[in-house]
C-alpha positions in Angstrom: 62.0 -115.0 13.9 58.1 -117.3 14.0 58.3 -120.5 12.7 55.3 -121.5 10.4 52.3 -123.2 12.9 52.6 -120.1 14.8 52.6 -117.7 11.8 49.4 -120.0 10.9 48.3 -120.1 14.9 48.8 -116.0 15.1 46.7 -115.3 12.0 43.9 -117.5 13.0 43.8 -115.7 16.9 43.0 -112.8 14.6 40.0 -114.1 12.3 36.4 -114.8 12.9 34.7 -118.5 12.9 32.3 -118.7 10.4 29.1 -119.9 11.5 29.1 -122.9 9.6 32.5 -124.0 9.1 31.6 -127.8 9.4 35.5 -128.1 10.1 37.7 -126.5 12.3 40.5 -124.7 11.4 43.7 -127.1 11.6 42.3 -129.7 9.3 43.7 -130.1 6.1 40.7 -128.8 4.3 38.1 -126.2 5.5 34.0 -127.0 5.2 31.2 -124.6 5.1 27.7 -126.5 5.4 25.4 -126.0 2.1 22.1 -127.3 3.2 20.5 -130.6 2.0 24.0 -132.8 4.2 26.2 -131.2 1.6 29.3 -129.0 2.6 31.5 -127.4 -0.3 35.1 -128.2 0.3 37.6 -125.9 -0.2 41.7 -126.3 -0.4 44.8 -123.6 -0.8 47.8 -125.0 -1.1 51.5 -123.2 -2.5 54.4 -124.4 -4.2 57.3 -121.9 -3.5 60.4 -123.0 -6.2 63.4 -121.9 -3.6 62.0 -124.3 -0.9 59.9 -126.9 -3.2 61.7 -127.5 -6.4 65.0 -129.2 -6.6 66.8 -128.9 -9.6 65.8 -132.3 -10.6 62.3 -131.4 -10.8 60.6 -129.9 -14.3 58.7 -127.3 -15.1 55.7 -130.3 -16.0 57.1 -132.0 -12.4 57.0 -129.0 -10.2 53.4 -127.9 -11.4 51.9 -131.3 -11.4 53.2 -132.0 -8.0 51.2 -128.3 -6.9 48.3 -130.0 -8.0 49.2 -132.8 -6.2 49.8 -131.3 -2.4 46.1 -129.9 -2.4 44.1 -133.4 -3.6 46.2 -135.6 -0.6 44.5 -133.1 1.6 41.1 -133.9 -0.2 41.9 -137.6 -0.4 42.7 -137.6 3.6 39.5 -136.4 4.2 37.4 -138.3 1.2 36.3 -136.0 -0.8 36.3 -136.2 -4.2 37.4 -133.2 -5.9 35.9 -131.5 -9.2 37.5 -128.2 -9.3 40.4 -125.7 -9.0 41.9 -122.6 -10.1 45.6 -121.0 -9.7 47.0 -118.4 -8.9 51.5 -118.0 -10.9 53.9 -115.7 -9.9 56.2 -116.1 -12.8 59.9 -114.3 -12.5 60.2 -112.3 -15.7 63.5 -115.3 -16.3 60.7 -117.5 -16.3 57.9 -115.2 -19.1 59.1 -118.0 -21.6 56.7 -119.4 -24.1 58.2 -123.4 -23.7 58.6 -122.9 -20.4 55.1 -122.1 -19.7 53.7 -124.0 -21.6 54.9 -127.3 -19.6 53.6 -125.7 -16.5 49.6 -125.0 -18.3 50.8 -128.9 -19.4 52.0 -130.5 -15.3 48.9 -128.1 -14.2 46.3 -129.9 -16.5 48.0 -133.6 -16.0 48.2 -133.0 -12.3 44.0 -132.4 -12.5 43.1 -134.7 -14.8 45.2 -137.5 -13.3 42.9 -137.0 -10.0 39.3 -136.4 -11.8 38.9 -132.5 -12.0 39.6 -129.9 -13.7 41.5 -126.3 -13.6 38.9 -123.6 -14.1 41.0 -120.5 -14.4 42.9 -118.5 -12.2 45.6 -115.5 -11.7 48.6 -114.5 -13.2 51.6 -112.1 -11.9 54.9 -111.7 -11.7 57.5 -112.8 -9.0 60.7 -112.6 -7.8 60.3 -116.8 -7.9 58.5 -119.3 -9.2 55.2 -119.3 -6.9 51.5 -122.0 -8.4 49.2 -121.5 -5.5 46.0 -123.8 -6.3 42.8 -123.8 -4.6 40.6 -126.8 -4.9 36.8 -127.4 -4.3 35.1 -129.9 -4.1 31.3 -130.5 -2.8 30.5 -133.7 -0.6 28.4 -135.6 2.3 28.3 -133.8 5.8 28.9 -137.6 7.5 31.3 -138.6 5.5 33.8 -136.6 5.9 36.9 -138.1 7.8 38.5 -135.3 10.2 41.3 -135.4 12.8 39.4 -135.0 15.9 37.6 -138.6 16.0 40.8 -141.0 16.7 40.0 -143.3 20.4 41.5 -145.5 22.3 41.8 -148.7 20.8 41.7 -147.8 17.4 43.6 -149.6 14.8 46.6 -147.0 13.3 47.3 -147.7 9.3 49.1 -145.6 6.3 48.2 -146.2 2.8 52.0 -146.5 1.6 56.2 -147.0 3.2 57.9 -144.1 4.4 61.6 -142.9 3.7 61.8 -142.6 0.2 61.4 -139.0 -0.7 64.0 -138.1 2.6 66.6 -140.5 0.3 65.6 -138.9 -2.8 66.1 -135.5 -1.4 69.3 -136.8 0.0 70.2 -137.9 -3.2 69.1 -134.9 -5.5 70.3 -132.0 -2.4 72.5 -133.0 -0.7 74.5 -135.7 -4.2 74.2 -139.0 -2.4 74.8 -142.0 -4.6 72.1 -144.6 -4.5 72.7 -148.4 -7.6 69.9 -148.3 -10.0 67.0 -149.4 -9.4 66.9 -148.3 -6.0 67.8 -144.6 -7.3 65.5 -144.3 -9.7 62.8 -145.4 -7.0 64.0 -142.6 -4.4 63.8 -140.1 -7.0 61.2 -140.6 -8.4 59.3 -140.8 -5.2 60.5 -136.9 -5.5 59.5 -136.1 -8.7 56.2 -137.8 -9.1 54.1 -138.0 -5.9 50.9 -140.0 -6.0 47.6 -138.8 -3.8 45.7 -141.6 -2.7 42.5 -140.4 -3.7 41.0 -143.5 -4.5 42.1 -145.1 -0.8 40.3 -142.4 1.1 37.4 -142.1 -1.4 37.1 -145.6 -0.8 37.7 -145.0 3.3 35.3 -142.3 3.6 31.6 -144.9 1.9 33.4 -147.4 4.7 33.0 -145.1 7.5 35.8 -147.2 9.1 38.1 -144.6 9.7 37.4 -142.9 12.9 40.3 -139.5 11.9 42.6 -139.3 8.5 45.7 -137.0 7.6 47.8 -136.4 4.9 51.0 -136.5 5.5 53.0 -134.7 3.3 54.8 -133.1 6.7 56.1 -136.5 7.8 54.3 -139.8 9.3 55.5 -138.0 13.2 54.6 -134.9 12.6 50.7 -136.4 11.7 50.7 -138.4 14.6 51.2 -135.6 16.4 48.7 -133.8 14.9 46.1 -136.4 15.5 46.9 -137.2 18.2 46.5 -133.1 20.1 42.8 -133.1 17.5 41.7 -136.3 19.0 43.2 -135.6 22.7 45.0 -139.2 22.5 48.1 -141.0 22.2 49.7 -143.9 19.5 51.6 -146.5 19.9 54.0 -147.4 17.1 54.6 -151.8 16.8 56.1 -151.3 13.3 57.7 -148.8 10.8 57.3 -148.6 7.4 59.8 -148.4 6.9 60.2 -148.9 2.5 62.6 -151.2 1.9 64.4 -149.2 -1.0 65.2 -146.2 1.6 66.2 -149.1 3.7 68.5 -149.9 2.1 69.8 -146.4 1.2 70.3 -145.8 5.2 71.7 -149.3 5.6 74.7 -147.9 2.4 74.7 -144.5 4.6 74.9 -145.3 7.7 72.1 -143.4 8.2 68.9 -143.9 11.0 66.7 -145.5 9.1 63.6 -144.1 12.1 65.0 -140.3 10.5 64.4 -141.4 6.6 60.8 -142.9 7.9 59.5 -140.6 10.9 60.7 -137.5 10.1 61.3 -136.7 5.7 58.0 -135.0 5.2 57.4 -135.0 1.3 55.2 -137.6 1.6 51.8 -138.0 0.7 50.8 -140.9 1.8 47.2 -141.4 4.6 47.9 -141.8 8.0 44.2 -143.3 9.9 43.1 -144.7 11.9 40.3 -147.2 12.2 37.4 -148.2 14.6 38.8 -152.1 15.1 35.3 -153.7 14.6 35.7 -152.4 10.9 39.4 -153.3 10.4 38.5 -156.2 7.0 35.8 -153.7 5.8 38.1 -150.8 5.4 41.2 -153.3 4.9 39.2 -154.5 1.9 37.5 -151.8 0.5 40.7 -149.4 0.3 42.4 -153.4 -1.2 39.1 -153.2 -4.0 40.4 -149.5 -5.9 44.0 -151.7 -6.2 45.6 -150.2 -3.0 46.8 -151.5 0.3 46.1 -150.1 4.2 49.2 -151.9 6.2 48.6 -151.7 9.8 51.2 -150.8 12.1 50.2 -149.5 15.4 47.1 -148.3 18.1 45.8 -145.7 19.6 46.4 -145.1 23.3 44.8 -143.0 25.9 48.1 -141.9 27.6 48.9 -138.4 25.4 52.5 -139.8 24.1 53.6 -140.8 20.4 56.6 -144.3 21.0 58.1 -147.0 18.5 58.7 -150.6 20.6 60.9 -152.0 18.9 60.2 -156.0 20.8 61.3 -154.2 24.8 62.7 -150.6 24.0 60.7 -148.0 24.0 61.8 -144.9 21.4 59.7 -141.5 21.7 58.8 -140.5 18.5 59.6 -136.9 18.5 57.2 -134.2 17.6 58.8 -132.4 14.6 59.0 -132.6 10.3 58.8 -130.5 7.9 58.0 -126.6 8.5 58.5 -124.0 6.7 60.8 -121.0 8.8 62.3 -123.7 10.9 64.6 -122.3 13.5 67.8 -123.0 12.0 
């Protein structure tokens, strides 16, 4: 069976590249030049109940999450979302007034939270609940932050701490326990994900970020994607582990590095910053209420590792992926 990325690579090998594409296949969004230094930016992402919706997640939460998934990719490129279309696949058993109202309210809440509007879409009958969003925005071509611009010496930073959703999913899917208020923080990270849109827009204005990606497939995989696109490696000096995840790992004797790097479903930004512009980037993100956490640096050799005192811990190329070989 093919993995998700093998499927994508195969499809892309059969598709002709548009002559005015402003970003290569495989970046967080797609963009096409429309003239006057402007690009139309598009993104589509799909939520499927069977793989993306834990049992404690309401239809409202699921619909909002479907929007946030798309917004997060716009955040990584520093692009303001304007509007979205939504396609709904609805099982016959869910074609009920109360369910559809929850989904509609969740879609609207997610869009308006980030200044966008739902313009319309499509509905169809399906075997599972499917919420597929297509997001649109207009941006200055020169301000889009791609994946391919990182250079050796650039600072690697993130917009938040990791491990909470990995721990939260263990609570929701595996029945692991955690005392309050830690449990609430971990579970809320799954039910109410946040896109770092303000931070992404602020970074785009500074022109300080050389590369950026959204971390929804996990911190480790995000680093490998940036490495692949920019043809560099990373030395990570500080694992950005959330204190709640650290406490959860200690309680259940789990590997905190595993929770931090390989969880997925976290919508932080992973960015590389030009060293001379670090303070400018940090101030810009702080001004909009966010934070930029330095975790390491880009290196010339194409390898990725965590440096703990004098010990080198290799970071593996893995994270969340559909169709994984079990």
